[in-house]
Backbone as XML, in Angstrom:
<?xml version="1.0"?>
<chain id="A" units="angstrom">
  <residue number="1" name="MET">
    <atom name="N" x="142.249" y="123.677" z="124.734"/>
    <atom name="CA" x="141.702" y="122.428" z="124.757"/>
    <atom name="C" x="141.392" y="122.190" z="126.206"/>
  </residue>
  <residue number="2" name="MET">
    <atom name="N" x="141.314" y="120.893" z="126.238"/>
    <atom name="CA" x="140.753" y="120.566" z="127.445"/>
    <atom name="C" x="142.041" y="119.760" z="128.110"/>
  </residue>
  <residue number="3" name="THR">
    <atom name="N" x="142.543" y="120.140" z="129.274"/>
    <atom name="CA" x="143.542" y="119.326" z="129.631"/>
    <atom name="C" x="143.600" y="118.842" z="131.189"/>
  </residue>
  <residue number="4" name="LYS">
    <atom name="N" x="144.028" y="117.826" z="131.788"/>
    <atom name="CA" x="143.448" y="117.511" z="133.461"/>
    <atom name="C" x="144.099" y="118.521" z="134.240"/>
  </residue>
  <residue number="5" name="ASP">
    <atom name="N" x="145.366" y="119.528" z="133.994"/>
    <atom name="CA" x="145.399" y="120.801" z="134.633"/>
    <atom name="C" x="144.497" y="121.749" z="134.330"/>
  </residue>
  <residue number="6" name="SER">
    <atom name="N" x="143.881" y="122.331" z="133.462"/>
    <atom name="CA" x="142.458" y="122.847" z="133.132"/>
    <atom name="C" x="141.119" y="122.837" z="134.048"/>
  </residue>
  <residue number="7" name="ILE">
    <atom name="N" x="141.174" y="121.257" z="134.159"/>
    <atom name="CA" x="139.999" y="120.205" z="134.884"/>
    <atom name="C" x="140.381" y="120.511" z="136.397"/>
  </residue>
  <residue number="8" name="GLU">
    <atom name="N" x="141.564" y="120.383" z="136.392"/>
    <atom name="CA" x="141.499" y="120.509" z="138.077"/>
    <atom name="C" x="141.860" y="122.137" z="138.634"/>
  </residue>
  <residue number="9" name="ALA">
    <atom name="N" x="141.996" y="123.107" z="137.677"/>
    <atom name="CA" x="142.360" y="124.176" z="138.147"/>
    <atom name="C" x="140.594" y="125.075" z="138.545"/>
  </residue>
  <residue number="10" name="ALA">
    <atom name="N" x="139.891" y="124.404" z="137.215"/>
    <atom name="CA" x="138.509" y="124.830" z="137.187"/>
    <atom name="C" x="137.619" y="124.327" z="138.588"/>
  </residue>
  <residue number="11" name="TYR">
    <atom name="N" x="138.059" y="122.975" z="138.717"/>
    <atom name="CA" x="137.338" y="122.471" z="140.113"/>
    <atom name="C" x="137.626" y="123.321" z="141.206"/>
  </residue>
  <residue number="12" name="CYS">
    <atom name="N" x="138.943" y="123.345" z="141.166"/>
    <atom name="CA" x="138.905" y="124.006" z="142.625"/>
    <atom name="C" x="138.387" y="125.308" z="142.457"/>
  </residue>
  <residue number="13" name="PHE">
    <atom name="N" x="138.907" y="126.337" z="141.502"/>
    <atom name="CA" x="138.123" y="127.480" z="141.683"/>
    <atom name="C" x="136.707" y="127.413" z="142.014"/>
  </residue>
  <residue number="14" name="PHE">
    <atom name="N" x="135.888" y="126.155" z="141.354"/>
    <atom name="CA" x="134.158" y="126.345" z="141.499"/>
    <atom name="C" x="134.098" y="125.904" z="142.851"/>
  </residue>
  <residue number="15" name="HIS">
    <atom name="N" x="134.794" y="125.040" z="143.172"/>
    <atom name="CA" x="134.478" y="123.904" z="144.605"/>
    <atom name="C" x="135.081" y="125.374" z="145.744"/>
  </residue>
  <residue number="16" name="GLN">
    <atom name="N" x="135.724" y="125.866" z="145.376"/>
    <atom name="CA" x="136.226" y="126.977" z="146.634"/>
    <atom name="C" x="135.183" y="127.892" z="146.602"/>
  </residue>
  <residue number="17" name="LYS">
    <atom name="N" x="134.527" y="128.569" z="145.220"/>
    <atom name="CA" x="133.481" y="129.538" z="145.164"/>
    <atom name="C" x="132.036" y="128.509" z="145.898"/>
  </residue>
  <residue number="18" name="TRP">
    <atom name="N" x="131.589" y="127.638" z="145.469"/>
    <atom name="CA" x="130.563" y="126.884" z="146.275"/>
    <atom name="C" x="130.573" y="127.286" z="147.409"/>
  </residue>
  <residue number="19" name="ASN">
    <atom name="N" x="131.952" y="126.866" z="147.912"/>
    <atom name="CA" x="131.984" y="126.490" z="149.993"/>
    <atom name="C" x="131.616" y="128.045" z="150.359"/>
  </residue>
  <residue number="20" name="VAL">
    <atom name="N" x="131.956" y="128.917" z="149.816"/>
    <atom name="CA" x="131.283" y="130.028" z="149.699"/>
    <atom name="C" x="129.676" y="130.299" z="149.649"/>
  </residue>
  <residue number="21" name="TYR">
    <atom name="N" x="129.428" y="130.549" z="148.659"/>
    <atom name="CA" x="128.233" y="130.505" z="147.839"/>
    <atom name="C" x="127.029" y="129.843" z="148.408"/>
  </residue>
  <residue number="22" name="SER">
    <atom name="N" x="126.909" y="128.651" z="148.616"/>
    <atom name="CA" x="126.012" y="128.108" z="149.434"/>
    <atom name="C" x="125.799" y="128.068" z="150.707"/>
  </residue>
  <residue number="23" name="ARG">
    <atom name="N" x="127.034" y="128.885" z="151.399"/>
    <atom name="CA" x="126.137" y="129.258" z="152.967"/>
    <atom name="C" x="126.159" y="130.173" z="153.093"/>
  </residue>
  <residue number="24" name="SER">
    <atom name="N" x="126.486" y="131.504" z="152.103"/>
    <atom name="CA" x="126.012" y="133.011" z="152.196"/>
    <atom name="C" x="125.310" y="133.533" z="152.208"/>
  </residue>
  <residue number="25" name="ASN">
    <atom name="N" x="124.432" y="134.093" z="153.039"/>
    <atom name="CA" x="123.272" y="134.892" z="153.182"/>
    <atom name="C" x="123.374" y="136.137" z="152.943"/>
  </residue>
  <residue number="26" name="ILE">
    <atom name="N" x="124.677" y="136.576" z="152.132"/>
    <atom name="CA" x="124.948" y="138.361" z="151.822"/>
    <atom name="C" x="124.383" y="138.223" z="150.704"/>
  </residue>
  <residue number="27" name="ASP">
    <atom name="N" x="123.513" y="138.921" z="150.342"/>
    <atom name="CA" x="123.245" y="139.152" z="148.819"/>
    <atom name="C" x="124.692" y="139.620" z="147.728"/>
  </residue>
  <residue number="28" name="ARG">
    <atom name="N" x="125.366" y="140.700" z="148.343"/>
    <atom name="CA" x="126.644" y="141.316" z="147.617"/>
    <atom name="C" x="127.458" y="140.335" z="147.072"/>
  </residue>
  <residue number="29" name="GLN">
    <atom name="N" x="127.898" y="139.341" z="148.515"/>
    <atom name="CA" x="129.042" y="138.577" z="148.118"/>
    <atom name="C" x="128.279" y="137.416" z="147.358"/>
  </residue>
  <residue number="30" name="ARG">
    <atom name="N" x="127.133" y="137.275" z="147.249"/>
    <atom name="CA" x="127.036" y="135.915" z="146.282"/>
    <atom name="C" x="127.311" y="136.635" z="145.222"/>
  </residue>
  <residue number="31" name="ASP">
    <atom name="N" x="126.872" y="137.893" z="144.650"/>
    <atom name="CA" x="126.725" y="138.562" z="143.684"/>
    <atom name="C" x="128.208" y="138.596" z="142.648"/>
  </residue>
  <residue number="32" name="GLU">
    <atom name="N" x="128.761" y="138.741" z="143.602"/>
    <atom name="CA" x="130.325" y="139.176" z="143.482"/>
    <atom name="C" x="130.659" y="137.443" z="142.957"/>
  </residue>
  <residue number="33" name="ILE">
    <atom name="N" x="130.683" y="136.437" z="143.369"/>
    <atom name="CA" x="130.500" y="135.211" z="143.376"/>
    <atom name="C" x="130.303" y="134.607" z="142.085"/>
  </residue>
  <residue number="34" name="GLU">
    <atom name="N" x="129.098" y="135.250" z="141.588"/>
    <atom name="CA" x="128.599" y="134.877" z="140.105"/>
    <atom name="C" x="129.316" y="135.674" z="138.861"/>
  </residue>
  <residue number="35" name="TYR">
    <atom name="N" x="129.667" y="136.979" z="139.504"/>
    <atom name="CA" x="130.547" y="137.781" z="138.336"/>
    <atom name="C" x="131.791" y="136.830" z="138.248"/>
  </residue>
  <residue number="36" name="ALA">
    <atom name="N" x="132.595" y="136.288" z="139.590"/>
    <atom name="CA" x="133.707" y="136.081" z="139.397"/>
    <atom name="C" x="133.603" y="134.410" z="138.533"/>
  </residue>
  <residue number="37" name="ILE">
    <atom name="N" x="132.425" y="134.003" z="138.221"/>
    <atom name="CA" x="132.429" y="132.858" z="138.062"/>
    <atom name="C" x="132.232" y="132.984" z="136.223"/>
  </residue>
  <residue number="38" name="ASP">
    <atom name="N" x="131.052" y="133.725" z="136.221"/>
    <atom name="CA" x="130.960" y="134.164" z="134.856"/>
    <atom name="C" x="132.184" y="134.676" z="134.213"/>
  </residue>
  <residue number="39" name="SER">
    <atom name="N" x="133.104" y="135.665" z="134.795"/>
    <atom name="CA" x="133.992" y="136.092" z="133.966"/>
    <atom name="C" x="135.345" y="134.492" z="133.727"/>
  </residue>
  <residue number="40" name="TYR">
    <atom name="N" x="135.224" y="133.737" z="134.845"/>
    <atom name="CA" x="136.447" y="132.351" z="134.625"/>
    <atom name="C" x="135.555" y="131.539" z="133.501"/>
  </residue>
  <residue number="41" name="THR">
    <atom name="N" x="134.150" y="131.636" z="133.593"/>
    <atom name="CA" x="133.931" y="131.039" z="132.532"/>
    <atom name="C" x="134.249" y="131.597" z="130.755"/>
  </residue>
  <residue number="42" name="GLN">
    <atom name="N" x="134.209" y="132.621" z="131.148"/>
    <atom name="CA" x="134.186" y="133.654" z="129.780"/>
    <atom name="C" x="136.342" y="133.028" z="129.410"/>
  </residue>
  <residue number="43" name="GLN">
    <atom name="N" x="136.944" y="132.917" z="130.210"/>
    <atom name="CA" x="138.145" y="132.766" z="129.753"/>
    <atom name="C" x="139.301" y="131.326" z="130.122"/>
  </residue>
  <residue number="44" name="MET">
    <atom name="N" x="138.157" y="130.742" z="130.494"/>
    <atom name="CA" x="138.268" y="129.329" z="130.324"/>
    <atom name="C" x="138.147" y="128.036" z="129.179"/>
  </residue>
  <residue number="45" name="SER">
    <atom name="N" x="138.752" y="127.387" z="128.997"/>
    <atom name="CA" x="138.670" y="126.225" z="127.965"/>
    <atom name="C" x="137.099" y="126.130" z="127.261"/>
  </residue>
  <residue number="46" name="ARG">
    <atom name="N" x="137.545" y="126.496" z="125.957"/>
    <atom name="CA" x="135.675" y="126.535" z="125.682"/>
    <atom name="C" x="135.536" y="124.804" z="125.496"/>
  </residue>
  <residue number="47" name="GLU">
    <atom name="N" x="136.321" y="123.965" z="125.033"/>
    <atom name="CA" x="135.956" y="122.679" z="125.359"/>
    <atom name="C" x="135.600" y="122.338" z="126.387"/>
  </residue>
  <residue number="48" name="LEU">
    <atom name="N" x="136.284" y="122.698" z="127.919"/>
    <atom name="CA" x="135.852" y="122.227" z="129.160"/>
    <atom name="C" x="134.321" y="122.973" z="129.383"/>
  </residue>
  <residue number="49" name="TYR">
    <atom name="N" x="134.298" y="124.228" z="129.333"/>
    <atom name="CA" x="132.787" y="124.855" z="129.425"/>
    <atom name="C" x="131.948" y="124.073" z="128.552"/>
  </residue>
  <residue number="50" name="GLU">
    <atom name="N" x="132.086" y="123.774" z="127.481"/>
    <atom name="CA" x="130.883" y="123.098" z="126.491"/>
    <atom name="C" x="130.280" y="121.679" z="127.193"/>
  </residue>
  <residue number="51" name="THR">
    <atom name="N" x="131.808" y="121.333" z="127.924"/>
    <atom name="CA" x="131.215" y="119.652" z="128.090"/>
    <atom name="C" x="130.591" y="119.558" z="129.917"/>
  </residue>
  <residue number="52" name="ILE">
    <atom name="N" x="131.292" y="120.689" z="130.140"/>
    <atom name="CA" x="129.923" y="120.875" z="131.257"/>
    <atom name="C" x="128.710" y="121.341" z="131.404"/>
  </residue>
  <residue number="53" name="ALA">
    <atom name="N" x="128.724" y="122.192" z="130.836"/>
    <atom name="CA" x="127.106" y="122.937" z="130.142"/>
    <atom name="C" x="126.625" y="122.064" z="129.839"/>
  </residue>
  <residue number="54" name="GLN">
    <atom name="N" x="126.812" y="120.860" z="129.112"/>
    <atom name="CA" x="125.869" y="119.986" z="128.417"/>
    <atom name="C" x="124.926" y="120.598" z="127.523"/>
  </residue>
  <residue number="55" name="GLY">
    <atom name="N" x="125.157" y="121.403" z="126.623"/>
    <atom name="CA" x="123.960" y="121.850" z="125.934"/>
    <atom name="C" x="123.615" y="122.797" z="126.326"/>
  </residue>
  <residue number="56" name="GLN">
    <atom name="N" x="123.583" y="123.141" z="127.554"/>
    <atom name="CA" x="123.030" y="124.834" z="128.042"/>
    <atom name="C" x="123.473" y="125.974" z="128.220"/>
  </residue>
  <residue number="57" name="PRO">
    <atom name="N" x="122.863" y="127.264" z="127.179"/>
    <atom name="CA" x="123.839" y="128.080" z="126.395"/>
    <atom name="C" x="124.105" y="128.863" z="127.875"/>
  </residue>
  <residue number="58" name="ASP">
    <atom name="N" x="123.040" y="129.058" z="128.392"/>
    <atom name="CA" x="123.859" y="130.590" z="129.686"/>
    <atom name="C" x="124.049" y="129.316" z="130.903"/>
  </residue>
  <residue number="59" name="TYR">
    <atom name="N" x="124.871" y="128.303" z="130.904"/>
    <atom name="CA" x="125.244" y="127.845" z="131.976"/>
    <atom name="C" x="126.173" y="128.361" z="132.783"/>
  </residue>
  <residue number="60" name="LEU">
    <atom name="N" x="125.937" y="128.604" z="133.936"/>
    <atom name="CA" x="126.825" y="129.564" z="134.983"/>
    <atom name="C" x="126.518" y="131.121" z="134.572"/>
  </residue>
  <residue number="61" name="ARG">
    <atom name="N" x="125.804" y="131.352" z="134.052"/>
    <atom name="CA" x="126.051" y="132.497" z="133.222"/>
    <atom name="C" x="124.544" y="133.703" z="133.855"/>
  </residue>
  <residue number="62" name="ALA">
    <atom name="N" x="123.466" y="132.790" z="134.349"/>
    <atom name="CA" x="122.263" y="133.342" z="134.426"/>
    <atom name="C" x="122.053" y="132.918" z="135.583"/>
  </residue>
  <residue number="63" name="HIS">
    <atom name="N" x="121.142" y="134.343" z="136.606"/>
    <atom name="CA" x="121.137" y="134.271" z="137.547"/>
    <atom name="C" x="120.150" y="133.418" z="138.404"/>
  </residue>
  <residue number="64" name="ALA">
    <atom name="N" x="119.041" y="133.167" z="137.761"/>
    <atom name="CA" x="117.453" y="132.716" z="138.228"/>
    <atom name="C" x="118.365" y="130.613" z="138.547"/>
  </residue>
  <residue number="65" name="ALA">
    <atom name="N" x="119.315" y="130.683" z="137.582"/>
    <atom name="CA" x="120.138" y="129.129" z="137.562"/>
    <atom name="C" x="121.063" y="128.679" z="138.335"/>
  </residue>
  <residue number="66" name="PHE">
    <atom name="N" x="121.543" y="129.789" z="139.140"/>
    <atom name="CA" x="123.449" y="129.894" z="139.227"/>
    <atom name="C" x="123.534" y="128.861" z="140.317"/>
  </residue>
  <residue number="67" name="HIS">
    <atom name="N" x="122.632" y="128.969" z="141.149"/>
    <atom name="CA" x="123.172" y="128.155" z="142.443"/>
    <atom name="C" x="123.257" y="126.634" z="141.688"/>
  </residue>
  <residue number="68" name="ASP">
    <atom name="N" x="122.186" y="126.045" z="140.829"/>
    <atom name="CA" x="122.197" y="125.009" z="140.716"/>
    <atom name="C" x="123.169" y="124.304" z="139.681"/>
  </residue>
  <residue number="69" name="ASP">
    <atom name="N" x="123.365" y="125.579" z="138.501"/>
    <atom name="CA" x="124.593" y="125.333" z="138.340"/>
    <atom name="C" x="125.770" y="125.437" z="138.430"/>
  </residue>
  <residue number="70" name="LEU">
    <atom name="N" x="126.189" y="125.889" z="139.496"/>
    <atom name="CA" x="127.687" y="125.684" z="140.026"/>
    <atom name="C" x="127.372" y="124.444" z="140.690"/>
  </residue>
  <residue number="71" name="ALA">
    <atom name="N" x="126.256" y="124.357" z="141.798"/>
    <atom name="CA" x="126.615" y="122.660" z="142.207"/>
    <atom name="C" x="126.853" y="121.377" z="141.236"/>
  </residue>
  <residue number="72" name="SER">
    <atom name="N" x="126.148" y="121.535" z="140.063"/>
    <atom name="CA" x="126.118" y="120.801" z="139.289"/>
    <atom name="C" x="128.005" y="121.062" z="138.220"/>
  </residue>
  <residue number="73" name="ALA">
    <atom name="N" x="127.791" y="121.989" z="138.486"/>
    <atom name="CA" x="129.590" y="122.297" z="137.345"/>
    <atom name="C" x="130.526" y="121.381" z="138.512"/>
  </residue>
  <residue number="74" name="VAL">
    <atom name="N" x="130.492" y="121.774" z="140.194"/>
    <atom name="CA" x="131.424" y="121.176" z="140.545"/>
    <atom name="C" x="131.566" y="119.449" z="141.165"/>
  </residue>
  <residue number="75" name="ASP">
    <atom name="N" x="129.889" y="119.028" z="141.038"/>
    <atom name="CA" x="129.962" y="117.634" z="140.686"/>
    <atom name="C" x="130.175" y="117.114" z="138.897"/>
  </residue>
  <residue number="76" name="ARG">
    <atom name="N" x="130.176" y="118.132" z="138.018"/>
    <atom name="CA" x="130.387" y="117.466" z="136.765"/>
    <atom name="C" x="132.253" y="117.342" z="136.823"/>
  </residue>
  <residue number="77" name="LEU">
    <atom name="N" x="132.890" y="118.029" z="137.116"/>
    <atom name="CA" x="134.500" y="118.622" z="137.177"/>
    <atom name="C" x="134.871" y="117.708" z="138.193"/>
  </residue>
  <residue number="78" name="GLU">
    <atom name="N" x="134.310" y="117.318" z="139.425"/>
    <atom name="CA" x="134.945" y="116.317" z="140.679"/>
    <atom name="C" x="135.021" y="114.897" z="139.782"/>
  </residue>
  <residue number="79" name="ALA">
    <atom name="N" x="133.503" y="114.298" z="138.968"/>
    <atom name="CA" x="133.652" y="113.470" z="138.144"/>
    <atom name="C" x="134.729" y="113.194" z="137.060"/>
  </residue>
  <residue number="80" name="MET">
    <atom name="N" x="135.103" y="114.578" z="136.426"/>
    <atom name="CA" x="136.560" y="114.068" z="135.386"/>
    <atom name="C" x="137.769" y="114.275" z="136.020"/>
  </residue>
  <residue number="81" name="LEU">
    <atom name="N" x="137.873" y="114.352" z="137.324"/>
    <atom name="CA" x="139.133" y="114.056" z="137.688"/>
    <atom name="C" x="139.809" y="112.529" z="138.166"/>
  </residue>
</chain>
């Protein structure tokens, strides 16, 4: 179920991780953030994940697209607040 609380929680978590990820030059730190986000998406509301993924099957889970996916997830969640 997608609730206002679940949207706010996801936004806060993703926004915090984006602020670190986007400024980090440390590969290990960036990998750990990717892992944390992947774990979070596995546990979050399926409806919310599908809404922000907009049909992308590996959204926030593919290394090659992670930077752009995380930036767009923050924007999409912010628009839902």
